[in-house]
Backbone as JSON, one array per atom type, in Angstrom:
{
  "sequence": "MAFIKAVLVGVAVYYVIGFFSRLLAPFLIRIFLRKVSRKFEEKIKNANRSKNNKHKKYKTHQKGKTIIEYEDDENVKNKDYGGDYVDYEELEK",
  "N": [[55.47, 132.01, 63.98], [55.6, 132.63, 67.08], [55.78, 129.97, 67.88], [58.58, 129.35, 67.12], [59.77, 131.47, 68.44], [59.25, 130.47, 71.14], [60.96, 128.16, 71.6], [63.29, 129.18, 71.24], [63.45, 130.64, 73.51], [63.24, 128.97, 75.54], [65.55, 126.96, 74.89], [67.73, 129.11, 75.56], [67.07, 129.28, 78.02], [67.34, 126.8, 78.8], [70.22, 126.69, 78.59], [71.39, 128.79, 80.22], [70.48, 128.12, 82.43], [71.72, 125.96, 82.94], [74.57, 126.49, 82.67], [75.0, 128.22, 85.41], [73.72, 126.09, 87.32], [76.64, 124.97, 86.74], [78.28, 126.49, 87.81], [77.26, 127.24, 90.66], [77.28, 124.83, 91.68], [79.08, 123.24, 92.22], [79.64, 124.54, 94.88], [76.92, 124.56, 96.64], [77.24, 121.58, 97.14], [79.28, 121.67, 98.35], [78.64, 122.53, 100.91], [76.33, 120.74, 101.64], [77.77, 118.59, 101.48], [79.12, 119.5, 104.43], [77.27, 120.26, 105.97], [75.91, 117.61, 106.55], [78.32, 115.84, 106.74], [78.91, 117.32, 109.82], [76.41, 116.73, 111.4], [76.5, 113.69, 111.25], [79.25, 113.66, 112.76], [78.21, 114.68, 115.49], [76.25, 112.78, 115.83], [77.86, 110.31, 116.38], [79.71, 110.86, 118.3], [77.45, 111.51, 120.56], [76.26, 109.42, 120.31], [79.0, 107.45, 121.29], [79.38, 108.51, 123.74], [77.26, 108.15, 125.21], [77.63, 105.43, 125.5], [79.67, 105.01, 126.78], [78.92, 106.29, 128.76], [77.07, 104.29, 130.01], [78.03, 101.58, 130.0], [80.85, 101.45, 130.37], [83.65, 102.57, 132.13], [86.55, 104.65, 131.64], [89.73, 105.01, 132.67], [91.74, 107.3, 132.26], [95.04, 108.48, 131.0], [97.33, 110.92, 130.46], [99.65, 112.24, 128.09], [102.21, 114.22, 127.42], [101.19, 113.65, 123.56], [99.71, 111.62, 123.44], [96.6, 110.37, 124.45], [96.02, 107.55, 126.69], [93.81, 105.34, 127.29], [92.08, 103.15, 129.34], [90.67, 100.57, 130.63], [88.35, 100.05, 133.73], [89.3, 98.39, 136.85], [87.16, 97.44, 138.22], [85.33, 96.71, 136.47], [86.38, 95.16, 134.98], [86.42, 93.28, 136.34], [84.13, 92.16, 136.79], [83.23, 90.89, 134.31], [82.27, 88.36, 132.25], [83.88, 86.23, 130.09], [83.31, 84.04, 129.25], [81.72, 81.29, 126.99], [78.76, 79.48, 127.03], [78.44, 76.03, 127.41], [78.13, 73.74, 125.31], [76.81, 70.43, 125.11], [77.3, 67.35, 123.2], [76.4, 64.56, 121.24], [77.48, 62.23, 118.97], [76.06, 60.75, 116.09], [75.29, 57.78, 114.48], [75.18, 56.17, 111.94]],
  "CA": [[56.73, 132.48, 64.68], [55.86, 132.21, 68.17], [56.76, 128.51, 68.11], [60.4, 129.55, 67.25], [60.76, 132.18, 69.59], [59.43, 130.0, 72.2], [61.58, 127.29, 71.13], [64.34, 129.92, 71.09], [63.54, 130.71, 74.78], [63.44, 127.22, 75.82], [66.89, 126.86, 74.46], [68.27, 130.33, 76.19], [66.32, 129.35, 79.34], [68.19, 125.45, 79.4], [71.54, 127.01, 78.62], [71.4, 129.75, 81.05], [70.34, 127.11, 83.78], [73.02, 124.83, 82.86], [75.99, 127.1, 82.68], [74.43, 128.67, 86.68], [74.11, 125.35, 87.5], [77.98, 124.66, 86.92], [78.8, 127.83, 88.64], [76.78, 126.81, 91.98], [76.77, 123.09, 91.93], [80.42, 122.47, 93.55], [79.34, 125.2, 96.15], [75.94, 124.04, 97.46], [77.36, 120.37, 97.3], [80.22, 121.81, 100.06], [77.75, 123.57, 101.95], [75.64, 119.96, 102.06], [78.9, 117.5, 102.73], [79.6, 120.09, 105.42], [76.31, 119.93, 106.95], [75.83, 116.37, 106.96], [79.33, 115.58, 108.11], [78.62, 117.71, 111.2], [75.69, 115.82, 111.9], [77.17, 112.57, 111.42], [79.73, 113.67, 113.61], [77.35, 114.75, 116.77], [75.64, 111.73, 116.22], [78.98, 109.51, 116.61], [80.26, 111.27, 119.3], [76.63, 111.41, 121.16], [76.43, 107.5, 120.65], [80.02, 107.13, 121.93], [79.33, 109.62, 125.26], [75.72, 107.43, 126.24], [77.92, 104.27, 125.2], [80.69, 104.77, 127.23], [78.72, 106.17, 130.45], [76.27, 103.14, 130.33], [78.82, 100.42, 129.5], [82.45, 101.21, 130.16], [84.14, 103.97, 132.49], [87.59, 104.21, 131.41], [90.49, 105.93, 133.5], [92.71, 108.31, 131.51], [96.23, 109.16, 131.32], [97.47, 111.9, 129.28], [101.27, 112.4, 128.47], [102.22, 114.37, 125.72], [100.03, 114.02, 122.48], [99.12, 110.62, 123.62], [95.89, 109.95, 125.58], [95.79, 105.9, 126.83], [92.71, 104.72, 128.16], [91.84, 101.54, 129.76], [89.02, 100.3, 131.63], [88.61, 100.12, 135.2], [89.71, 97.15, 137.29], [86.21, 96.75, 138.53], [84.36, 96.42, 135.21], [87.07, 93.75, 134.08], [86.31, 91.51, 137.05], [82.61, 91.81, 136.42], [82.83, 90.68, 133.05], [82.35, 87.01, 132.15], [84.42, 86.03, 129.0], [82.93, 82.74, 128.73], [79.93, 81.1, 126.78], [77.78, 78.12, 127.06], [79.26, 74.62, 126.63], [76.89, 72.5, 124.44], [77.56, 68.71, 124.87], [76.85, 66.75, 121.96], [76.98, 62.84, 120.69], [77.58, 61.95, 117.85], [75.19, 59.77, 116.15], [75.66, 56.34, 114.07], [74.21, 55.93, 110.63]],
  "C": [[56.92, 132.54, 65.77], [56.34, 130.93, 68.99], [58.15, 128.99, 67.85], [60.56, 130.67, 68.11], [60.21, 131.68, 71.14], [60.56, 129.19, 72.76], [63.21, 127.77, 71.9], [64.64, 130.4, 72.79], [63.53, 129.96, 75.54], [64.7, 126.97, 76.28], [67.98, 127.8, 75.3], [68.44, 129.72, 77.47], [68.04, 128.2, 80.07], [70.05, 126.0, 79.34], [71.87, 128.0, 79.96], [71.63, 129.02, 82.47], [71.57, 126.01, 83.95], [74.26, 125.2, 83.02], [76.08, 127.86, 84.38], [74.95, 127.19, 87.4], [75.8, 124.56, 87.73], [78.97, 125.61, 87.79], [78.19, 127.2, 90.54], [76.76, 125.14, 92.51], [78.16, 122.78, 93.05], [80.2, 123.34, 94.93], [78.34, 124.58, 96.84], [75.98, 122.41, 97.55], [78.43, 120.32, 98.32], [79.61, 121.85, 100.88], [76.67, 121.89, 102.22], [76.42, 118.95, 102.29], [79.14, 118.04, 104.09], [78.82, 119.58, 106.63], [76.0, 118.57, 107.71], [77.03, 115.46, 107.47], [79.33, 115.96, 109.6], [77.67, 116.72, 111.81], [75.93, 114.56, 111.84], [78.26, 112.53, 112.8], [79.5, 113.79, 115.02], [77.01, 113.78, 116.81], [76.93, 110.41, 117.12], [79.54, 109.89, 117.64], [79.09, 111.09, 121.01], [76.38, 109.85, 121.21], [77.41, 107.27, 121.51], [80.1, 107.64, 123.93], [77.91, 108.37, 125.94], [75.85, 105.95, 126.13], [78.53, 103.64, 126.68], [79.86, 104.87, 128.7], [77.88, 105.39, 131.18], [77.04, 102.21, 130.41], [79.92, 100.65, 130.49], [82.89, 102.49, 130.85], [85.68, 103.4, 132.17], [88.72, 105.42, 132.62], [91.51, 106.31, 132.12], [93.68, 108.99, 131.9], [97.2, 109.89, 129.76], [99.17, 112.25, 129.52], [101.45, 112.44, 126.6], [100.76, 114.88, 124.9], [99.34, 113.2, 122.95], [98.01, 110.56, 124.43], [95.87, 108.33, 125.44], [94.69, 105.81, 127.69], [92.59, 103.21, 128.24], [90.61, 101.39, 130.7], [89.27, 99.88, 133.33], [88.79, 98.89, 135.87], [88.21, 96.6, 137.75], [85.23, 96.35, 137.77], [85.04, 94.97, 134.99], [86.91, 92.55, 134.82], [84.69, 91.16, 136.9], [82.4, 91.03, 135.19], [83.08, 88.96, 133.02], [82.68, 86.84, 130.36], [83.88, 84.66, 128.2], [81.98, 82.09, 127.84], [79.61, 79.6, 127.52], [78.17, 77.18, 126.75], [77.81, 73.99, 126.46], [77.92, 70.99, 124.59], [76.69, 68.2, 123.72], [77.05, 65.15, 121.65], [76.66, 62.92, 119.4], [76.91, 60.6, 117.46], [75.1, 58.82, 114.82], [74.6, 56.49, 112.89], [73.56, 54.61, 110.22]]
}
């Protein structure tokens, strides 16, 4: 008799947990996703700030809702767009 009672209590607990998890899971997932997205946005903003501060300086011009960013003329002059030239010879077989 005790075994049947334990099995019935176990089944009841299983269904109660399943019922509440269906109610609470979307809410908990939504909270988790908000936290993760905030952390991700903060990391991206921090990375962009440090990247822009170290390497590039932009001049900005705001016209209406459009913001135009272009590189400073000083930085453009210092850039080297070329690569190394490698001379090669063809080998005969």
